[in-house]
C-alpha positions in Angstrom: 7.5 3.2 -23.2 7.2 4.3 -26.8 4.9 7.4 -27.5 2.2 5.3 -29.2 1.9 2.9 -26.3 2.0 5.7 -23.7 -0.9 7.4 -25.4 -2.8 4.2 -25.4 -2.2 3.8 -21.7 -3.1 7.4 -20.8 -6.1 7.4 -23.0 -7.4 4.1 -21.6 -6.6 5.3 -18.0 -8.7 8.3 -18.6 -11.6 6.0 -19.6 -11.3 3.5 -16.8 -9.6 5.3 -14.0 -6.6 4.0 -12.1 -6.6 0.4 -10.8 -4.7 1.7 -7.8 -7.7 3.6 -6.7 -10.1 0.8 -7.6 -12.7 3.2 -8.7 -14.0 2.1 -12.1 -15.9 4.5 -14.3 -19.4 5.1 -13.1 -21.6 2.5 -14.8 -23.8 4.0 -17.4 -27.4 3.2 -17.9 -28.0 -0.3 -19.4 -31.4 0.7 -20.7 -32.4 -1.6 -23.5 -29.6 -4.1 -22.8 -32.3 -6.8 -22.1 -33.1 -6.8 -25.8 -29.5 -8.1 -26.5 -28.6 -11.8 -26.4 -28.3 -13.2 -22.9 -24.9 -14.3 -21.5 -24.5 -17.9 -22.8 -25.1 -20.7 -20.3 -21.6 -22.0 -21.0 -20.1 -18.8 -19.6 -22.4 -18.8 -16.6 -21.5 -22.4 -15.8 -17.8 -21.7 -16.1 -18.0 -18.6 -14.0 -20.1 -20.2 -11.3 -17.7 -23.1 -11.1 -14.8 -20.7 -10.7 -16.6 -18.6 -8.1 -16.3 -15.4 -10.2 -19.9 -14.3 -10.2 -21.7 -12.9 -13.3 -19.7 -12.8 -16.5 -21.2 -9.6 -17.7 -21.0 -6.7 -15.2 -23.3 -3.7 -15.2 -20.6 -1.5 -16.8 -19.9 -4.0 -19.6 -23.7 -4.4 -20.2 -24.0 -0.7 -20.7 -20.9 -0.5 -22.8 -22.0 -3.3 -25.0 -25.4 -1.6 -25.5 -23.7 1.6 -26.6 -21.4 -0.2 -29.0 -24.3 -2.1 -30.7 -26.4 1.1 -31.0 -23.4 2.9 -32.6 -22.9 0.0 -35.1 -26.4 0.5 -36.4 -25.3 3.8 -38.0 -21.8 2.8 -39.0 -20.1 0.1 -41.0 -18.4 -1.4 -38.0 -18.2 -5.2 -38.0 -16.4 -7.9 -36.1 -16.0 -8.3 -32.4 -15.4 -5.9 -29.5 -14.3 -6.3 -25.9 -15.0 -4.9 -22.5 -12.9 -5.3 -19.3 -14.1 -4.5 -15.8 -13.2 -5.0 -12.2 -14.8 -8.0 -10.4 -14.9 -9.6 -7.0 -13.9 -13.2 -7.2 -14.2 -16.0 -4.6 -11.5 -18.1 -6.2 -7.8 -17.2 -5.8 -4.5 -18.8 -6.6 -1.7 -18.7 -4.1 0.7 -15.7 -4.4 4.2 -16.9 -5.3 6.8 -14.2 -5.7 8.8 -13.9 -8.9 11.9 -12.1 -7.5 10.7 -10.9 -4.1 8.1 -12.5 -1.7 4.5 -11.5 -1.8 3.7 -9.5 1.4 1.3 -11.2 3.9 -0.9 -8.1 4.1 -2.5 -8.5 0.7 -6.2 -7.7 0.9 -8.6 -8.3 -1.9 -9.7 -5.5 -4.2 -7.8 -2.7 -2.4 -4.2 -1.8 -1.7 -2.8 -3.0 1.6 0.3 -1.3 3.1 2.9 -1.5 5.8 5.8 1.0 6.2 7.8 -1.0 3.6 5.3 -3.1 1.6 2.3 -2.6 -0.7 0.1 -5.3 -2.2 -3.1 -5.6 -4.2 -5.0 -8.8 -5.0 -7.9 -8.2 -7.4 -9.8 -9.6 -10.4 -10.4 -8.4 -13.9 -13.0 -9.8 -16.3 -12.9 -9.6 -20.1 -15.8 -10.3 -22.4 -15.8 -10.6 -26.2 -19.0 -9.9 -28.2 -20.2 -9.4 -31.8 -20.4 -5.7 -32.6 -23.6 -5.7 -34.6 -25.7 -8.0 -32.4 -24.1 -7.9 -29.0 -23.9 -11.7 -28.9 -21.2 -12.7 -26.3 -18.9 -15.3 -27.8 -16.0 -15.5 -25.3 -14.5 -14.2 -22.2 -12.1 -14.8 -19.2 -11.5 -13.7 -15.6 -8.0 -13.4 -14.2 -6.4 -12.7 -10.9 -4.1 -9.6 -10.8 -1.6 -9.8 -7.9 0.9 -6.9 -7.7 3.2 -6.0 -4.9 6.2 -3.9 -3.8 8.8 -4.6 -1.1 10.8 -1.5 -0.1 13.9 -1.7 2.2 15.0 0.7 5.0 18.6 0.1 4.0 18.4 0.2 0.2 17.2 2.6 -2.5 16.6 -0.2 -5.0 13.3 -2.0 -5.3 10.8 -3.7 -7.6 7.1 -3.6 -8.3 6.0 -7.0 -9.5 2.8 -8.3 -11.0 1.5 -11.8 -11.6 -1.5 -12.5 -13.8 -3.3 -15.9 -13.4 -6.2 -17.2 -15.5 -9.2 -18.1 -13.3 -11.8 -19.0 -15.9 -11.8 -18.9 -19.7 -14.3 -19.9 -22.4 -15.4 -19.3 -26.0 -13.6 -17.5 -28.8 -10.5 -16.1 -27.2 -7.8 -18.2 -28.9 -4.8 -16.2 -29.9 -5.1 -13.6 -27.1 -2.0 -12.3 -25.4 -1.3 -9.9 -22.6 0.8 -6.8 -23.4 1.9 -4.0 -21.2 4.6 -1.7 -19.9 6.0 -0.5 -16.6 7.7 2.6 -15.4 8.5 4.9 -12.5 7.9 8.6 -12.1 9.6 11.1 -9.8 13.2 11.0 -8.6 14.0 7.6 -10.1 15.0 5.5 -13.0 13.1 2.4 -14.0 13.9 -0.8 -16.0 10.7 -2.5 -17.2 10.1 -6.2 -17.8 6.8 -7.0 -19.7 7.2 -9.2 -22.7 4.1 -10.2 -24.7 2.7 -13.4 -23.2 0.0 -15.8 -24.5 -3.1 -15.6 -22.3 -6.1 -17.6 -23.4 -5.9 -21.1 -21.8 -7.1 -22.2 -18.3 -3.5 -22.6 -17.2 -2.3 -19.2 -18.5 -0.1 -17.1 -16.3 2.0 -14.0 -17.0 4.4 -11.8 -15.1 5.7 -8.3 -15.2 8.0 -6.0 -13.1 9.8 -2.7 -13.0 13.1 -2.4 -11.2 13.7 1.0 -9.7 16.7 3.0 -8.5 15.9 6.1 -6.5 17.8 9.2 -7.5 19.3 10.4 -4.2 20.2 14.0 -3.4 20.4 16.4 -0.4 16.6 16.3 0.0 14.2 13.3 0.1 13.5 11.5 -3.1 9.9 10.5 -4.0 9.1 7.9 -6.6 6.0 6.1 -7.9 5.9 2.9 -9.9 3.2 1.8 -12.3 2.5 -1.4 -14.3 0.0 -1.1 -17.2 -1.5 -4.1 -19.0 -4.1 -4.8 -21.7 -5.1 -7.8 -23.9 -4.5 -8.1 -27.6 -6.2 -10.2 -30.3 -6.0 -9.4 -34.0 -9.5 -10.6 -34.6 -11.1 -7.9 -32.3 -12.4 -4.7 -33.9 -10.1 -2.4 -32.0 -7.3 -4.9 -31.6 -7.1 -4.8 -27.9 -8.9 -4.1 -24.6 -8.6 -0.9 -22.7 -5.5 -0.6 -20.5 -5.5 -0.9 -16.7 -2.8 0.6 -14.5 -1.7 -0.8 -11.1 0.2 1.8 -9.1 0.9 1.9 -5.4 1.4 5.1 -3.4 4.7 6.9 -3.9 7.7 5.8 -1.9 10.1 8.2 -0.1 13.9 7.6 0.0 16.3 9.5 2.2 19.9 9.6 3.3 19.3 11.1 6.8 20.6 8.2 8.8 24.2 8.6 7.8 25.4 5.6 9.8 23.2 3.2 7.7 22.6 2.9 3.9 20.0 5.0 2.2 16.5 3.5 2.5 12.9 3.8 1.4 9.5 3.6 3.0 5.8 4.5 2.3 5.6 7.7 4.2 1.8 7.8 4.5 1.9 4.7 6.7 2.3 5.7 10.4 4.9 3.3 12.0 4.3 1.6 15.3 6.9 1.5 18.1 6.2 -1.6 20.2 7.2 -1.8 23.8 7.3 -5.3 25.3 6.5 -5.9 29.0 8.3 -9.2 29.0 11.6 -7.6 27.9 11.6 -4.4 29.9 8.8 -4.6 32.5 9.5 -1.3 34.4 9.9 0.7 31.2 6.8 -0.8 29.7 4.8 -0.1 33.0 5.8 3.5 33.0 4.9 4.0 29.3 1.6 2.2 29.8 0.6 4.3 32.8 1.6 7.5 31.0 -0.5 6.6 27.9 -3.4 5.4 30.0 -3.7 8.6 32.0 -2.8 11.2 29.3 -4.1 9.4 26.2 -0.9 10.5 24.3 0.2 7.5 22.3 0.9 9.3 19.0 4.1 11.2 19.1 6.1 13.3 16.7 9.7 12.6 15.9 12.2 15.4 16.6 15.8 15.3 15.4 17.1 18.4 17.2 19.8 17.1 19.7 19.7 20.4 21.5 16.0 20.3 22.1 16.2 16.6 23.1 18.7 17.7 25.8 16.3 20.4 26.8 13.5 17.9 27.1 15.6 15.6 29.2 16.9 18.3 31.5 13.4 19.6 32.2 11.8 16.2 32.9 14.8 14.6 34.6 17.2 17.3 36.0 20.6 16.2 37.2 19.8 16.9 40.8 16.8 14.6 40.9 17.5 12.0 43.6 18.1 8.5 42.0 18.1 5.2 43.9 21.1 3.0 43.2 20.9 1.2 39.9 18.0 3.4 38.7 17.7 6.3 36.3 15.0 8.8 35.4 12.7 7.8 32.5 10.4 10.4 30.9 7.4 10.1 28.7 6.7 11.6 26.1 10.2 10.7 24.9 12.8 13.4 24.8 13.3 12.8 21.1 9.8 14.0 20.3 8.1 17.4 19.9 5.7 16.3 22.8 8.7 16.2 25.2 8.7 18.1 28.5 10.4 21.2 27.0 9.2 21.3 23.4 5.7 20.2 24.4 5.4 23.4 26.5 4.4 21.6 29.7 4.6 23.6 33.0 4.6 20.6 35.3 5.3 16.9 35.6 3.7 13.9 37.3 4.8 10.5 38.5 3.1 7.3 39.5 2.9 5.0 42.6 6.0 2.9 42.9 8.2 5.2 40.7 10.4 6.4 43.7 10.0 10.1 42.9 9.0 12.7 45.5 9.8 15.9 43.5 6.5 15.9 41.6 3.0 14.8 42.5 1.5 11.4 41.7 -0.8 11.6 38.8 -4.6 11.3 39.5 -7.4 10.3 37.3 -8.6 13.2 35.2 -5.2 14.9 35.2 -4.1 14.5 31.6 -1.6 17.4 31.3 2.1 17.7 31.9 4.9 15.2 31.3 5.6 11.9 33.2 8.7 10.6 35.0 9.6 7.4 36.8 12.7 5.8 38.2 13.4 2.5 36.4 16.4 0.2 36.2 19.4 1.8 34.3 19.6 -1.3 32.0 15.9 -0.9 31.0 16.2 2.8 30.5 19.2 2.6 28.3 17.8 -0.4 26.5 14.5 1.4 25.8 16.4 4.3 24.4 18.4 2.0 22.1 15.2 0.3 21.0 13.6 3.6 20.1 16.7 4.7 18.1 16.7 1.4 16.2 13.0 1.9 15.5 13.6 5.3 14.1 16.3 4.0 11.7 14.4 0.8 10.6 11.3 2.8 9.8 13.2 5.9 8.4 11.2 8.1 10.8 12.2 11.7 9.9 11.7 15.0 11.7 8.0 15.9 12.0 6.7 12.4 11.3 4.3 10.9 13.7 4.5 7.4 15.1 2.3 5.3 17.4 3.4 3.8 20.7 1.9 0.5 21.7 2.7 -1.4 24.9 2.4 -5.2 24.6 
């Protein structure tokens, strides 16, 4: 981004706030705005048909009032603009440019999974005469932006698609302009050419391709796509800039047996245990969670402490029926395990074929849990948990949730 454009984005961002947070500047008082020309019936009809609601928001009404008042004591002439966030009923379908649009794409706020981020919102632009406040044009557009990370790659993109929803009046010659970049431990390659944007069929696209800079420690990177609208007939030449920016991604090389990968670390991953696949393993985990209410665990990568957890919960001299092995919960690879959790006793459940510890009773929520389950289910459950750690890049000290289905 060249210095002039970056100053434009940063200055406009300070005025409007980040689109990522979806917190527009607090609307000012619109006192006296009623004395200005009403929104034309043409605009109201177009907006109503498109399901976009009022064309002139409270924020834009106040801004228009201030601009008109300022023009009375200056030589300013021509037209000015205002852009604001809106909630629209009409949407176009999300079609990915290079990567698919995530299914978890809520309206007007960012939606996340461990590896995806998506935002579907609306921006409205109005054009008015500086000296009178008369509105002479405007448009609403859908802004759809998303990111797909990968647990086995340190390359990704943030993409954006802009789709016209409703347009009317004197907006001919308008085009969308912008920039895209990454900050943190990364390099970014932006794609955002100038694109005409004033017809009812107008669409535009932008992206930033990112490569995380990997090292001995975790790499954190954040992407941004900024956009504004330009028309040489407007007094200031362009609207204010808006910035769409998801939360920062984290990339690591911890799992040496797989490629480096990236996730959104603020999203707590879910480890699903399925009863139809491993019924005995699932039953034990479900009982343990049901009695102790401990379904959020903390990943621990120390192999020594994992052995200590296993040895305390399931000592080698514990009698085992043929074809069965001792399963413990919380898992030995977590800080809540029998040893690292600091538990002084263990409990079991009816049907678990263990006599060395007492059967857990209602109200007893302390200690660890053990149960004899088929060897195949025990080893399979451990394998599933390891695969879950790798596919979600769960690092030491990170929490995850256990859910039995």
